[in-house]
C-alpha positions in Angstrom: 0.0 0.0 0.0 1.2 3.5 -0.8 1.0 6.0 2.0 1.6 9.1 -0.2 -1.4 11.4 -0.6 -2.2 14.2 -3.0 -1.5 16.6 -0.1 2.0 15.2 0.3 2.6 15.6 -3.4 1.3 19.2 -3.4 3.6 20.3 -0.7 6.7 18.8 -2.3 6.3 19.4 -6.0 6.0 23.2 -5.9 9.1 23.9 -3.8 11.1 21.2 -5.7 10.2 22.8 -9.1 11.1 26.3 -7.9 14.4 25.1 -6.4 15.4 23.3 -9.6 14.3 26.0 -11.9 16.1 28.8 -10.1 19.2 26.6 -9.8 19.5 25.9 -13.5 18.4 29.4 -14.6 21.2 30.8 -12.4 23.8 28.7 -14.1 22.5 29.9 -17.5 22.3 33.6 -16.5 25.8 33.8 -15.0 27.3 32.0 -18.1 25.5 34.5 -20.3 26.8 37.4 -18.3 30.4 36.0 -18.4 30.5 35.6 -22.2 28.8 32.4 -23.2 25.3 32.7 -24.8 24.8 29.0 -25.5 22.2 28.5 -22.8 20.6 31.9 -23.6 20.1 30.9 -27.2 18.5 27.6 -26.1 16.0 29.4 -23.8 17.6 28.2 -20.6 17.8 31.6 -19.0 14.1 31.1 -17.9 11.9 30.6 -14.9 9.8 28.2 -16.9 10.3 24.8 -15.2 9.6 22.9 -18.4 12.8 24.4 -19.8 14.9 22.6 -17.1 13.0 19.4 -16.3 14.4 16.1 -17.5 11.4 13.8 -17.8 13.3 10.8 -16.5 15.7 12.4 -14.0 13.4 15.0 -12.5 10.1 13.1 -12.6 10.2 9.4 -13.3 13.3 8.3 -11.3 12.5 10.3 -8.1 8.9 9.3 -8.3 9.7 5.6 -8.6 12.1 5.8 -5.7 9.5 7.7 -3.6 6.6 5.4 -4.3 8.8 2.3 -3.6 9.8 3.8 -0.2 13.4 3.7 -1.2 15.8 4.8 1.6 17.4 7.3 -0.8 16.1 9.8 -3.3 18.1 10.6 -6.4 17.3 12.7 -9.4 18.7 15.4 -11.7 17.6 18.2 -14.0 18.5 18.8 -17.6 22.1 20.1 -17.6 22.7 23.7 -18.6 24.9 23.7 -21.7 27.9 25.9 -21.2 30.8 26.3 -23.7 33.5 27.2 -21.2 35.8 28.3 -24.1 33.4 31.2 -24.7 33.7 32.6 -21.2 35.8 35.7 -20.7 38.2 33.9 -18.3 37.4 30.2 -18.8 38.9 28.6 -15.6 37.8 31.3 -13.2 34.5 32.0 -14.8 33.7 28.3 -14.7 33.9 28.6 -11.0 31.4 31.4 -10.9 29.0 29.6 -13.3 29.1 26.5 -11.1 28.7 28.4 -7.8 25.6 30.3 -9.2 23.2 27.3 -8.8 24.0 26.4 -5.1 24.3 30.1 -4.3 20.7 30.9 -5.5 19.4 27.9 -3.5 21.0 29.3 -0.3 19.4 32.7 -1.1 16.0 31.0 -1.7 16.4 29.1 1.6 17.2 32.3 3.4 14.1 34.1 1.9 11.9 31.2 2.9 13.3 31.3 6.5 12.4 35.0 6.7 8.9 34.1 5.3 8.3 31.9 8.3 7.7 35.1 10.3 4.7 35.9 8.0 2.9 32.6 8.7 0.6 34.1 11.4 -0.8 36.4 8.6 -1.9 33.4 6.5 -5.6 32.5 6.7 -6.3 29.5 8.9 -7.6 27.3 6.2 -4.3 27.7 4.2 -1.9 27.9 7.1 -0.8 24.2 7.3 -0.4 23.9 3.5 1.6 27.1 3.4 3.8 26.1 6.4 4.5 22.7 4.9 5.5 24.2 1.5 7.8 26.7 3.2 9.4 24.0 5.4 10.0 21.7 2.4 11.3 24.6 0.3 13.7 25.5 3.1 15.0 21.9 3.3 15.0 21.2 -0.5 17.1 24.3 -1.3 19.7 23.6 1.3 20.0 19.9 0.4 20.2 20.8 -3.3 23.0 23.3 -2.6 25.1 21.0 -0.4 24.6 17.9 -2.6 25.7 19.8 -5.7 28.8 21.1 -4.0 30.3 17.6 -3.7 33.7 17.8 -5.4 32.8 15.3 -8.1 32.3 16.3 -11.7 29.8 17.0 -13.2 28.3 18.3 -9.9 28.9 22.0 -9.3 31.5 21.3 -6.6 33.5 19.3 -9.1 33.5 22.2 -11.5 34.6 24.5 -8.8 37.4 22.2 -7.8 38.6 21.9 -11.4 38.6 25.7 -11.7 40.5 26.3 -8.5 43.0 23.3 -8.2 46.4 23.5 -9.8 46.3 22.1 -13.4 48.2 19.0 -12.4 45.3 18.0 -10.1 42.5 19.7 -12.1 43.0 17.8 -15.3 42.7 14.3 -13.8 39.6 15.4 -11.9 38.0 16.8 -15.0 38.6 13.5 -16.8 36.3 11.8 -14.2 33.3 13.8 -15.5 32.0 11.0 -17.9 32.0 8.6 -14.9 30.8 11.1 -12.3 27.2 9.8 -12.1 28.4 6.2 -11.7 30.8 7.3 -9.0 27.9 9.0 -7.2 25.6 6.0 -7.5 28.4 3.8 -6.1 29.1 6.1 -3.1 25.5 6.8 -2.3 23.9 3.5 -3.0 26.2 0.6 -3.7 28.7 1.3 -1.0 26.1 1.4 1.8 24.5 -1.8 0.5 27.8 -3.7 0.4 28.6 -2.3 3.9 25.2 -3.6 5.2 26.0 -7.1 3.9 29.4 -7.0 5.7 27.9 -5.6 8.9 29.6 -2.3 8.4 28.3 1.3 8.1 29.8 2.5 4.9 27.2 5.2 4.3 29.9 7.9 4.8 28.8 10.3 2.1 25.2 10.5 3.3 26.4 11.0 6.9 28.6 13.9 5.8 25.8 15.5 3.7 23.3 15.2 6.6 25.9 16.7 9.0 26.6 19.7 6.7 22.9 20.1 6.0 22.2 20.3 9.8 24.9 23.0 10.2 23.5 25.1 7.4 19.9 24.7 8.6 21.0 25.9 12.1 23.0 28.8 10.7 20.1 30.1 8.5 17.5 29.7 11.2 19.8 31.7 13.6 20.5 34.4 11.0 16.8 34.8 10.2 15.7 34.9 13.8 14.0 31.5 13.8 16.4 29.8 16.2 
């Protein structure tokens, strides 16, 4: 039996779409401002979610995992095409383009945290739905920012690392990009499963991500007067 209601879907879909849309649009906008108009020409500098949603990665895969009560959720949006050679300063500007997505998610999470103070003004019949949307938006944006800052290409953190590391280290890391998603799946899914079979807790990456998420949540709640 599935325990997921239409209400549950309604309070997760909207904040998720907003978080993903702003994340991808930020990449495209910063790339355009720094000299590459590839994403601009393809209409990716847009707040239209349909421009950024990958049917399988954004909808089908997370949906299947959610409905099957998987212990993990995994998904992805349509990557923003960036021709780094068109950027004014390719290596440095690649860092700014990569940081734009996680940065806008932290900004959104901060705005949502400030919006918590306005909840008493919401009509009673809409208060719970609004509060749940805000709470989920707060969490989704923080998780999206932290997850994407993992230093594994093609995640944003990997691009930042490639742009900042000395070339002798940056080039080998950049060459991992075609295998990045497989590495992620191995670290997040396969390694914990193998560890469980051996009686070991090898879910190291998830533990690190949860710890960092907790720190950011606490910091933003404190900064916005919600602590």
